[in-house]
PDB file of N, H, CA, C and O in Angstrom:
ATOM      1  N   MET A   1       0.852  -1.174   0.000  1.00  0.00           N
ATOM      2  CA  MET A   1       0.000   0.000   0.000  1.00  0.00           C
ATOM      3  C   MET A   1       0.897   1.236   0.000  1.00  0.00           C
ATOM      4  O   MET A   1       1.912   1.286   0.695  1.00  0.00           O
ATOM      5  N   LYS A   2       0.501   2.233  -0.796  1.00  0.00           N
ATOM      6  H   LYS A   2      -0.324   2.192  -1.361  1.00  0.00           H
ATOM      7  CA  LYS A   2       1.259   3.477  -0.836  1.00  0.00           C
ATOM      8  C   LYS A   2       0.311   4.664  -0.795  1.00  0.00           C
ATOM      9  O   LYS A   2      -0.867   4.559  -1.137  1.00  0.00           O
ATOM     10  N   ILE A   3       0.851   5.783  -0.374  1.00  0.00           N
ATOM     11  H   ILE A   3       1.808   5.869  -0.096  1.00  0.00           H
ATOM     12  CA  ILE A   3       0.072   7.018  -0.342  1.00  0.00           C
ATOM     13  C   ILE A   3       0.353   7.779  -1.628  1.00  0.00           C
ATOM     14  O   ILE A   3       1.506   7.998  -2.001  1.00  0.00           O
ATOM     15  N   VAL A   4      -0.726   8.177  -2.299  1.00  0.00           N
ATOM     16  H   VAL A   4      -1.662   7.999  -1.996  1.00  0.00           H
ATOM     17  CA  VAL A   4      -0.601   8.913  -3.559  1.00  0.00           C
ATOM     18  C   VAL A   4      -1.380  10.221  -3.470  1.00  0.00           C
ATOM     19  O   VAL A   4      -2.304  10.364  -2.669  1.00  0.00           O
ATOM     20  N   ASN A   5      -0.981  11.170  -4.315  1.00  0.00           N
ATOM     21  H   ASN A   5      -0.231  11.054  -4.966  1.00  0.00           H
ATOM     22  CA  ASN A   5      -1.694  12.447  -4.442  1.00  0.00           C
ATOM     23  C   ASN A   5      -2.387  12.458  -5.790  1.00  0.00           C
ATOM     24  O   ASN A   5      -1.814  12.041  -6.797  1.00  0.00           O
ATOM     25  N   LYS A   6      -3.619  12.936  -5.808  1.00  0.00           N
ATOM     26  H   LYS A   6      -4.085  13.275  -4.990  1.00  0.00           H
ATOM     27  CA  LYS A   6      -4.403  13.051  -7.033  1.00  0.00           C
ATOM     28  C   LYS A   6      -5.042  14.428  -7.067  1.00  0.00           C
ATOM     29  O   LYS A   6      -5.287  15.043  -6.029  1.00  0.00           O
ATOM     30  N   GLN A   7      -5.306  14.898  -8.272  1.00  0.00           N
ATOM     31  H   GLN A   7      -5.107  14.398  -9.115  1.00  0.00           H
ATOM     32  CA  GLN A   7      -6.124  16.096  -8.430  1.00  0.00           C
ATOM     33  C   GLN A   7      -7.394  15.684  -9.144  1.00  0.00           C
ATOM     34  O   GLN A   7      -7.347  15.064 -10.206  1.00  0.00           O
ATOM     35  N   VAL A   8      -8.527  16.029  -8.558  1.00  0.00           N
ATOM     36  H   VAL A   8      -8.565  16.533  -7.694  1.00  0.00           H
ATOM     37  CA  VAL A   8      -9.825  15.694  -9.138  1.00  0.00           C
ATOM     38  C   VAL A   8     -10.663  16.961  -9.258  1.00  0.00           C
ATOM     39  O   VAL A   8     -10.461  17.932  -8.528  1.00  0.00           O
ATOM     40  N   CYS A   9     -11.599  16.930 -10.185  1.00  0.00           N
ATOM     41  H   CYS A   9     -11.763  16.141 -10.778  1.00  0.00           H
ATOM     42  CA  CYS A   9     -12.514  18.059 -10.375  1.00  0.00           C
ATOM     43  C   CYS A   9     -13.881  17.696  -9.815  1.00  0.00           C
ATOM     44  O   CYS A   9     -14.397  16.602 -10.048  1.00  0.00           O
ATOM     45  N   ILE A  10     -14.451  18.629  -9.077  1.00  0.00           N
ATOM     46  H   ILE A  10     -14.032  19.517  -8.888  1.00  0.00           H
ATOM     47  CA  ILE A  10     -15.774  18.459  -8.480  1.00  0.00           C
ATOM     48  C   ILE A  10     -16.594  19.699  -8.831  1.00  0.00           C
ATOM     49  O   ILE A  10     -16.117  20.828  -8.716  1.00  0.00           O
ATOM     50  N   LYS A  11     -17.818  19.470  -9.256  1.00  0.00           N
ATOM     51  H   LYS A  11     -18.205  18.553  -9.350  1.00  0.00           H
ATOM     52  CA  LYS A  11     -18.701  20.571  -9.654  1.00  0.00           C
ATOM     53  C   LYS A  11     -18.947  21.528  -8.486  1.00  0.00           C
ATOM     54  O   LYS A  11     -19.152  21.092  -7.353  1.00  0.00           O
ATOM     55  N   THR A  12     -18.926  22.829  -8.768  1.00  0.00           N
ATOM     56  H   THR A  12     -18.760  23.182  -9.688  1.00  0.00           H
ATOM     57  CA  THR A  12     -19.161  23.816  -7.719  1.00  0.00           C
ATOM     58  C   THR A  12     -20.636  23.842  -7.324  1.00  0.00           C
ATOM     59  O   THR A  12     -21.519  23.510  -8.115  1.00  0.00           O
ATOM     60  N   VAL A  13     -20.871  24.241  -6.091  1.00  0.00           N
ATOM     61  H   VAL A  13     -20.154  24.511  -5.448  1.00  0.00           H
ATOM     62  CA  VAL A  13     -22.229  24.415  -5.566  1.00  0.00           C
ATOM     63  C   VAL A  13     -22.292  25.766  -4.873  1.00  0.00           C
ATOM     64  O   VAL A  13     -21.262  26.361  -4.556  1.00  0.00           O
ATOM     65  N   SER A  14     -23.515  26.251  -4.641  1.00  0.00           N
ATOM     66  H   SER A  14     -24.352  25.768  -4.899  1.00  0.00           H
ATOM     67  CA  SER A  14     -23.665  27.578  -4.033  1.00  0.00           C
ATOM     68  C   SER A  14     -23.214  27.603  -2.574  1.00  0.00           C
ATOM     69  O   SER A  14     -22.666  28.602  -2.109  1.00  0.00           O
ATOM     70  N   GLU A  15     -23.443  26.504  -1.854  1.00  0.00           N
ATOM     71  H   GLU A  15     -23.887  25.692  -2.233  1.00  0.00           H
ATOM     72  CA  GLU A  15     -23.022  26.440  -0.451  1.00  0.00           C
ATOM     73  C   GLU A  15     -22.116  25.241  -0.251  1.00  0.00           C
ATOM     74  O   GLU A  15     -22.576  24.105  -0.131  1.00  0.00           O
ATOM     75  N   ILE A  16     -20.824  25.513  -0.217  1.00  0.00           N
ATOM     76  H   ILE A  16     -20.451  26.435  -0.314  1.00  0.00           H
ATOM     77  CA  ILE A  16     -19.841  24.434  -0.098  1.00  0.00           C
ATOM     78  C   ILE A  16     -19.696  23.991   1.357  1.00  0.00           C
ATOM     79  O   ILE A  16     -19.836  24.792   2.282  1.00  0.00           O
ATOM     80  N   SER A  17     -19.414  22.702   1.541  1.00  0.00           N
ATOM     81  H   SER A  17     -19.300  22.051   0.790  1.00  0.00           H
ATOM     82  CA  SER A  17     -19.130  22.176   2.879  1.00  0.00           C
ATOM     83  C   SER A  17     -18.153  21.022   2.735  1.00  0.00           C
ATOM     84  O   SER A  17     -18.020  20.440   1.658  1.00  0.00           O
ATOM     85  N   SER A  18     -17.479  20.700   3.809  1.00  0.00           N
ATOM     86  H   SER A  18     -17.587  21.173   4.684  1.00  0.00           H
ATOM     87  CA  SER A  18     -16.555  19.563   3.771  1.00  0.00           C
ATOM     88  C   SER A  18     -17.319  18.264   3.513  1.00  0.00           C
ATOM     89  O   SER A  18     -16.808  17.357   2.856  1.00  0.00           O
ATOM     90  N   LYS A  19     -18.529  18.179   4.027  1.00  0.00           N
ATOM     91  H   LYS A  19     -18.944  18.916   4.561  1.00  0.00           H
ATOM     92  CA  LYS A  19     -19.359  16.986   3.808  1.00  0.00           C
ATOM     93  C   LYS A  19     -19.634  16.796   2.311  1.00  0.00           C
ATOM     94  O   LYS A  19     -19.575  15.675   1.804  1.00  0.00           O
ATOM     95  N   TYR A  20     -19.935  17.894   1.607  1.00  0.00           N
ATOM     96  H   TYR A  20     -19.983  18.804   2.019  1.00  0.00           H
ATOM     97  CA  TYR A  20     -20.176  17.816   0.159  1.00  0.00           C
ATOM     98  C   TYR A  20     -18.938  17.301  -0.569  1.00  0.00           C
ATOM     99  O   TYR A  20     -19.034  16.376  -1.376  1.00  0.00           O
ATOM    100  N   ILE A  21     -17.776  17.892  -0.288  1.00  0.00           N
ATOM    101  H   ILE A  21     -17.698  18.643   0.368  1.00  0.00           H
ATOM    102  CA  ILE A  21     -16.540  17.483  -0.964  1.00  0.00           C
ATOM    103  C   ILE A  21     -16.249  16.013  -0.679  1.00  0.00           C
ATOM    104  O   ILE A  21     -15.930  15.258  -1.598  1.00  0.00           O
ATOM    105  N   GLU A  22     -16.355  15.600   0.581  1.00  0.00           N
ATOM    106  H   GLU A  22     -16.615  16.214   1.327  1.00  0.00           H
ATOM    107  CA  GLU A  22     -16.051  14.218   0.939  1.00  0.00           C
ATOM    108  C   GLU A  22     -17.034  13.235   0.307  1.00  0.00           C
ATOM    109  O   GLU A  22     -16.637  12.136  -0.079  1.00  0.00           O
ATOM    110  N   SER A  23     -18.298  13.607   0.195  1.00  0.00           N
ATOM    111  H   SER A  23     -18.621  14.500   0.508  1.00  0.00           H
ATOM    112  CA  SER A  23     -19.264  12.707  -0.442  1.00  0.00           C
ATOM    113  C   SER A  23     -18.982  12.599  -1.942  1.00  0.00           C
ATOM    114  O   SER A  23     -19.141  11.525  -2.522  1.00  0.00           O
ATOM    115  N   GLU A  24     -18.568  13.692  -2.569  1.00  0.00           N
ATOM    116  H   GLU A  24     -18.439  14.565  -2.097  1.00  0.00           H
ATOM    117  CA  GLU A  24     -18.215  13.643  -3.991  1.00  0.00           C
ATOM    118  C   GLU A  24     -16.960  12.796  -4.218  1.00  0.00           C
ATOM    119  O   GLU A  24     -16.861  12.096  -5.226  1.00  0.00           O
ATOM    120  N   LEU A  25     -16.017  12.854  -3.300  1.00  0.00           N
ATOM    121  H   LEU A  25     -16.098  13.423  -2.481  1.00  0.00           H
ATOM    122  CA  LEU A  25     -14.814  12.016  -3.411  1.00  0.00           C
ATOM    123  C   LEU A  25     -15.184  10.543  -3.264  1.00  0.00           C
ATOM    124  O   LEU A  25     -14.660   9.692  -3.983  1.00  0.00           O
ATOM    125  N   GLU A  26     -16.081  10.245  -2.337  1.00  0.00           N
ATOM    126  H   GLU A  26     -16.506  10.935  -1.752  1.00  0.00           H
ATOM    127  CA  GLU A  26     -16.530   8.859  -2.156  1.00  0.00           C
ATOM    128  C   GLU A  26     -17.211   8.326  -3.406  1.00  0.00           C
ATOM    129  O   GLU A  26     -17.068   7.145  -3.725  1.00  0.00           O
ATOM    130  N   LYS A  27     -17.951   9.173  -4.126  1.00  0.00           N
ATOM    131  H   LYS A  27     -18.067  10.132  -3.868  1.00  0.00           H
ATOM    132  CA  LYS A  27     -18.595   8.750  -5.376  1.00  0.00           C
ATOM    133  C   LYS A  27     -17.553   8.317  -6.408  1.00  0.00           C
ATOM    134  O   LYS A  27     -17.845   7.513  -7.293  1.00  0.00           O
ATOM    135  N   GLN A  28     -16.335   8.857  -6.289  1.00  0.00           N
ATOM    136  H   GLN A  28     -16.098   9.510  -5.570  1.00  0.00           H
ATOM    137  CA  GLN A  28     -15.249   8.506  -7.204  1.00  0.00           C
ATOM    138  C   GLN A  28     -14.360   7.407  -6.601  1.00  0.00           C
ATOM    139  O   GLN A  28     -13.253   7.159  -7.078  1.00  0.00           O
ATOM    140  N   ASN A  29     -14.863   6.756  -5.550  1.00  0.00           N
ATOM    141  H   ASN A  29     -15.762   6.956  -5.162  1.00  0.00           H
ATOM    142  CA  ASN A  29     -14.134   5.681  -4.853  1.00  0.00           C
ATOM    143  C   ASN A  29     -12.796   6.148  -4.294  1.00  0.00           C
ATOM    144  O   ASN A  29     -11.805   5.418  -4.328  1.00  0.00           O
ATOM    145  N   ILE A  30     -12.782   7.370  -3.783  1.00  0.00           N
ATOM    146  H   ILE A  30     -13.587   7.963  -3.756  1.00  0.00           H
ATOM    147  CA  ILE A  30     -11.586   7.931  -3.153  1.00  0.00           C
ATOM    148  C   ILE A  30     -11.879   8.115  -1.676  1.00  0.00           C
ATOM    149  O   ILE A  30     -12.831   8.800  -1.301  1.00  0.00           O
ATOM    150  N   LYS A  31     -11.054   7.498  -0.839  1.00  0.00           N
ATOM    151  H   LYS A  31     -10.281   6.941  -1.143  1.00  0.00           H
ATOM    152  CA  LYS A  31     -11.172   7.671   0.612  1.00  0.00           C
ATOM    153  C   LYS A  31      -9.981   8.526   1.059  1.00  0.00           C
ATOM    154  O   LYS A  31      -8.881   8.009   1.258  1.00  0.00           O
ATOM    155  N   PRO A  32     -10.203   9.820   1.214  1.00  0.00           N
ATOM    156  CA  PRO A  32      -9.078  10.730   1.440  1.00  0.00           C
ATOM    157  C   PRO A  32      -8.475  10.625   2.838  1.00  0.00           C
ATOM    158  O   PRO A  32      -9.171  10.414   3.831  1.00  0.00           O
ATOM    159  N   LEU A  33      -7.161  10.781   2.872  1.00  0.00           N
ATOM    160  H   LEU A  33      -6.596  10.952   2.065  1.00  0.00           H
ATOM    161  CA  LEU A  33      -6.466  10.995   4.140  1.00  0.00           C
ATOM    162  C   LEU A  33      -6.524  12.486   4.465  1.00  0.00           C
ATOM    163  O   LEU A  33      -6.678  12.896   5.616  1.00  0.00           O
ATOM    164  N   ARG A  34      -6.395  13.275   3.400  1.00  0.00           N
ATOM    165  H   ARG A  34      -6.270  12.941   2.466  1.00  0.00           H
ATOM    166  CA  ARG A  34      -6.554  14.724   3.506  1.00  0.00           C
ATOM    167  C   ARG A  34      -6.883  15.255   2.123  1.00  0.00           C
ATOM    168  O   ARG A  34      -6.577  14.619   1.115  1.00  0.00           O
ATOM    169  N   TRP A  35      -7.508  16.425   2.078  1.00  0.00           N
ATOM    170  H   TRP A  35      -7.757  16.942   2.897  1.00  0.00           H
ATOM    171  CA  TRP A  35      -7.827  17.057   0.803  1.00  0.00           C
ATOM    172  C   TRP A  35      -7.802  18.566   0.965  1.00  0.00           C
ATOM    173  O   TRP A  35      -7.928  19.088   2.073  1.00  0.00           O
ATOM    174  N   ALA A  36      -7.636  19.269  -0.164  1.00  0.00           N
ATOM    175  H   ALA A  36      -7.534  18.845  -1.064  1.00  0.00           H
ATOM    176  CA  ALA A  36      -7.650  20.728  -0.156  1.00  0.00           C
ATOM    177  C   ALA A  36      -8.121  21.225  -1.513  1.00  0.00           C
ATOM    178  O   ALA A  36      -7.735  20.682  -2.548  1.00  0.00           O
ATOM    179  N   ILE A  37      -8.942  22.241  -1.509  1.00  0.00           N
ATOM    180  H   ILE A  37      -9.255  22.683  -0.668  1.00  0.00           H
ATOM    181  CA  ILE A  37      -9.340  22.886  -2.758  1.00  0.00           C
ATOM    182  C   ILE A  37      -8.185  23.794  -3.165  1.00  0.00           C
ATOM    183  O   ILE A  37      -7.777  24.679  -2.412  1.00  0.00           O
ATOM    184  N   VAL A  38      -7.662  23.558  -4.372  1.00  0.00           N
ATOM    185  H   VAL A  38      -7.993  22.840  -4.983  1.00  0.00           H
ATOM    186  CA  VAL A  38      -6.505  24.330  -4.821  1.00  0.00           C
ATOM    187  C   VAL A  38      -6.841  25.324  -5.927  1.00  0.00           C
ATOM    188  O   VAL A  38      -6.038  26.205  -6.234  1.00  0.00           O
ATOM    189  N   ALA A  39      -8.036  25.189  -6.534  1.00  0.00           N
ATOM    190  H   ALA A  39      -8.689  24.473  -6.284  1.00  0.00           H
ATOM    191  CA  ALA A  39      -8.444  26.138  -7.579  1.00  0.00           C
ATOM    192  C   ALA A  39      -9.948  26.045  -7.794  1.00  0.00           C
ATOM    193  O   ALA A  39     -10.573  25.026  -7.499  1.00  0.00           O
ATOM    194  N   VAL A  40     -10.514  27.126  -8.311  1.00  0.00           N
ATOM    195  H   VAL A  40     -10.007  27.954  -8.550  1.00  0.00           H
ATOM    196  CA  VAL A  40     -11.923  27.159  -8.708  1.00  0.00           C
ATOM    197  C   VAL A  40     -11.959  27.780 -10.096  1.00  0.00           C
ATOM    198  O   VAL A  40     -11.631  28.953 -10.277  1.00  0.00           O
ATOM    199  N   ASN A  41     -12.370  26.961 -11.089  1.00  0.00           N
ATOM    200  H   ASN A  41     -12.637  26.008 -10.942  1.00  0.00           H
ATOM    201  CA  ASN A  41     -12.390  27.416 -12.480  1.00  0.00           C
ATOM    202  C   ASN A  41     -13.566  26.824 -13.219  1.00  0.00           C
ATOM    203  O   ASN A  41     -13.868  25.641 -13.057  1.00  0.00           O
ATOM    204  N   ASN A  42     -14.231  27.620 -14.024  1.00  0.00           N
ATOM    205  H   ASN A  42     -13.985  28.580 -14.156  1.00  0.00           H
ATOM    206  CA  ASN A  42     -15.264  27.146 -14.954  1.00  0.00           C
ATOM    207  C   ASN A  42     -16.299  26.230 -14.310  1.00  0.00           C
ATOM    208  O   ASN A  42     -16.702  25.232 -14.907  1.00  0.00           O
ATOM    209  N   GLY A  43     -16.727  26.561 -13.107  1.00  0.00           N
ATOM    210  H   GLY A  43     -16.400  27.372 -12.622  1.00  0.00           H
ATOM    211  CA  GLY A  43     -17.778  25.785 -12.458  1.00  0.00           C
ATOM    212  C   GLY A  43     -17.300  24.522 -11.765  1.00  0.00           C
ATOM    213  O   GLY A  43     -18.114  23.676 -11.395  1.00  0.00           O
ATOM    214  N   PHE A  44     -15.982  24.379 -11.583  1.00  0.00           N
ATOM    215  H   PHE A  44     -15.321  25.066 -11.884  1.00  0.00           H
ATOM    216  CA  PHE A  44     -15.447  23.197 -10.907  1.00  0.00           C
ATOM    217  C   PHE A  44     -14.412  23.587  -9.865  1.00  0.00           C
ATOM    218  O   PHE A  44     -13.649  24.536 -10.045  1.00  0.00           O
ATOM    219  N   TYR A  45     -14.403  22.824  -8.757  1.00  0.00           N
ATOM    220  H   TYR A  45     -15.022  22.053  -8.611  1.00  0.00           H
ATOM    221  CA  TYR A  45     -13.324  22.918  -7.783  1.00  0.00           C
ATOM    222  C   TYR A  45     -12.252  21.924  -8.204  1.00  0.00           C
ATOM    223  O   TYR A  45     -12.569  20.786  -8.551  1.00  0.00           O
ATOM    224  N   THR A  46     -11.006  22.330  -8.179  1.00  0.00           N
ATOM    225  H   THR A  46     -10.749  23.254  -7.897  1.00  0.00           H
ATOM    226  CA  THR A  46      -9.906  21.389  -8.346  1.00  0.00           C
ATOM    227  C   THR A  46      -9.459  21.030  -6.931  1.00  0.00           C
ATOM    228  O   THR A  46      -9.050  21.893  -6.154  1.00  0.00           O
ATOM    229  N   VAL A  47      -9.546  19.740  -6.613  1.00  0.00           N
ATOM    230  H   VAL A  47      -9.878  19.038  -7.244  1.00  0.00           H
ATOM    231  CA  VAL A  47      -9.255  19.271  -5.259  1.00  0.00           C
ATOM    232  C   VAL A  47      -8.025  18.388  -5.297  1.00  0.00           C
ATOM    233  O   VAL A  47      -7.983  17.416  -6.051  1.00  0.00           O
ATOM    234  N   ASN A  48      -7.023  18.714  -4.492  1.00  0.00           N
ATOM    235  H   ASN A  48      -7.058  19.504  -3.880  1.00  0.00           H
ATOM    236  CA  ASN A  48      -5.847  17.883  -4.336  1.00  0.00           C
ATOM    237  C   ASN A  48      -6.127  16.924  -3.187  1.00  0.00           C
ATOM    238  O   ASN A  48      -6.478  17.352  -2.088  1.00  0.00           O
ATOM    239  N   VAL A  49      -5.972  15.619  -3.441  1.00  0.00           N
ATOM    240  H   VAL A  49      -5.687  15.271  -4.335  1.00  0.00           H
ATOM    241  CA  VAL A  49      -6.343  14.598  -2.471  1.00  0.00           C
ATOM    242  C   VAL A  49      -5.170  13.656  -2.222  1.00  0.00           C
ATOM    243  O   VAL A  49      -4.516  13.216  -3.168  1.00  0.00           O
ATOM    244  N   SER A  50      -4.901  13.347  -0.964  1.00  0.00           N
ATOM    245  H   SER A  50      -5.432  13.705  -0.196  1.00  0.00           H
ATOM    246  CA  SER A  50      -3.964  12.280  -0.616  1.00  0.00           C
ATOM    247  C   SER A  50      -4.785  11.086  -0.158  1.00  0.00           C
ATOM    248  O   SER A  50      -5.678  11.215   0.680  1.00  0.00           O
ATOM    249  N   CYS A  51      -4.470   9.910  -0.722  1.00  0.00           N
ATOM    250  H   CYS A  51      -3.745   9.805  -1.403  1.00  0.00           H
ATOM    251  CA  CYS A  51      -5.209   8.705  -0.375  1.00  0.00           C
ATOM    252  C   CYS A  51      -4.292   7.483  -0.495  1.00  0.00           C
ATOM    253  O   CYS A  51      -3.214   7.564  -1.084  1.00  0.00           O
ATOM    254  N   CYS A  52      -4.724   6.369   0.062  1.00  0.00           N
ATOM    255  H   CYS A  52      -5.599   6.304   0.541  1.00  0.00           H
ATOM    256  CA  CYS A  52      -3.962   5.120  -0.009  1.00  0.00           C
ATOM    257  C   CYS A  52      -4.381   4.358  -1.258  1.00  0.00           C
ATOM    258  O   CYS A  52      -5.553   4.328  -1.635  1.00  0.00           O
ATOM    259  N   GLU A  53      -3.382   3.742  -1.887  1.00  0.00           N
ATOM    260  H   GLU A  53      -2.430   3.766  -1.581  1.00  0.00           H
ATOM    261  CA  GLU A  53      -3.633   2.930  -3.063  1.00  0.00           C
ATOM    262  C   GLU A  53      -2.875   1.614  -2.905  1.00  0.00           C
ATOM    263  O   GLU A  53      -1.749   1.587  -2.410  1.00  0.00           O
ATOM    264  N   GLU A  54      -3.504   0.535  -3.329  1.00  0.00           N
ATOM    265  H   GLU A  54      -4.419   0.556  -3.732  1.00  0.00           H
ATOM    266  CA  GLU A  54      -2.835  -0.763  -3.222  1.00  0.00           C
ATOM    267  C   GLU A  54      -2.076  -1.102  -4.467  1.00  0.00           C
ATOM    268  O   GLU A  54      -1.455  -2.162  -4.543  1.00  0.00           O
TER     269      GLU A  54
END
């Protein structure tokens, strides 16, 4: 098992919350160790995610 970093795009919403971001990551089968929004462009959040991969 190794820790990897990924950047994923998530559609923007009017009221953002950590619960929203984490549920969207789960829909992509990503279980984050940590995440951060690094950009907002064209209706999407760019989220940098660290997660475990086998």
